[in-house]
Every structure is written in structure tokens, then in C-alpha cells.
N, C-alpha and C positions, 0 to 999 in steps of 0.2 A: 464570447471567447473568440478571439481572432483565430483564423485558420492556421496561421503560422505558429502562434504560441500553442494552440491546441494540439497540433500535430507534433510539435517538438516535445511537449510534456507527455503526450501519449506514447511517443517513441521511447522516451526515457523510462516511463512506467513499465512498458513491455520488456525493455532491456533488463531493468532491475529485477522484475518478476521472474523472467527466464533464468537469469544468473542465480538468483536465490533458490529457485526450484532445483537447479542442477546441483548445488552444494548441499541442499537440505531436502532430500527426497521424501521426508515425512510430511512436507507441506501438502495439505489436502486441497486447498483452494487459495487463490489470491484475488482480493477485491481491490479495485481502484476507486478512490473517491476523487472524481474530477475536480480540478482547480486550475486557474490560469497561471498561478505563480509558483506552485510547487507540486511535486509528485507526492501523493498520499496513498500508501498501500496498507492493506490489512491482510496479514498472512494467517491462515487458519491451519493449526496443527495440534494434534492431541498430546504431544510430548512437551508442552510448555506448562509452566506453573499457572495455576488458576489465579485469575485476577481477584485481589482482595479489596481493591479500592472502588470497584463498581464502574470504573471508567477505562476506556482504551488509553494506553500510555505509550505513545510512539517514541521511537528513537529518532532523533533528527540528525541529518547529515548536510554539510555545506555542498554547494555546487562544486563540480570538478570538470570544467570544460575540456581539459586535456584528456580526460577519460571518456568523453562523450556524454557527460552528465552536466548540462548547462544550468539546470534548476536545482534548488535545494530539495531535499526529500524527507519525508517522515514515514517510518515503517513500524507497524505495530504487529505484535504476535499475540494471537488469542486462541483459545480452545474452541472446538466446534460448537459446544453448548453455550458459548458466550456470544456467538454471532447474533446480532440484533437485540441483545439484552443489555449490553454495557452502554454507558453514556459515551458519546463521541466527543472529541475536543470541540469546543464551541464553534470554531470556524470550519469544521469538516463536513457540515451538512447533516443529513439524516441517513439512517440505514437504507432507506429506499433509494438513495442516490448511489449506493455501492454497485459497481459494475464488475461482474465476474470476468476475469481475464482468461482467455483461452491461451494455453501455453504449449500448443503443439509445436514440435520441433520442426 
């Protein structure tokens, strides 16, 4: 992963994670699945519906460069007991790749 792309994607991941945590205080943790081409976040919170499909099902968003979001993003909501047990989308890597984002203000 090139440093420029990596830092740009990481910056966007942190921005989205912090903004999401501000508007949804029930989020217990946010994990980033590193990728060169898009931001991939998994938000863990107990007040979401249990997954019945057995797989992480992200919501996808287009880039919005004017809002400081140059890359597309995928954000998934899961329950704490589902972390590490659901199947990830095929191109998202493995659960061992998930990096916990520190969201200190």
C-alpha cells in the first residue's frame, strides 16, 4: 500500500469513525479493515438487529471529495457477540486483519 493512499484512506476511516461515534454513542468499538481502495469499517453495538444471514452486510457509500471523503466506504453494524463469528465479504480479508480504532477526542 503506498504511503499516500494508505494515509488518505486511514485519515478518512478515522474521520468517519469519529463522526459516527459522536452521533451514535451506543457504538462500543469500531474496527477498520485496511484496504488501498476503500474505507471498510465494522461498528460494534448491542442495539442493532442480530444478523440472520451469517455474514457481515455493509452499507456502501460513494466518495464525496468535497466533504473530505475521497474514497468509497463500506460500513457494517454488528452486535458484540457477532465479532469474529460472521463471514466477512470476500474481499475484506480475515477477522485477524481488523484493527481497533482509537477514538479519543
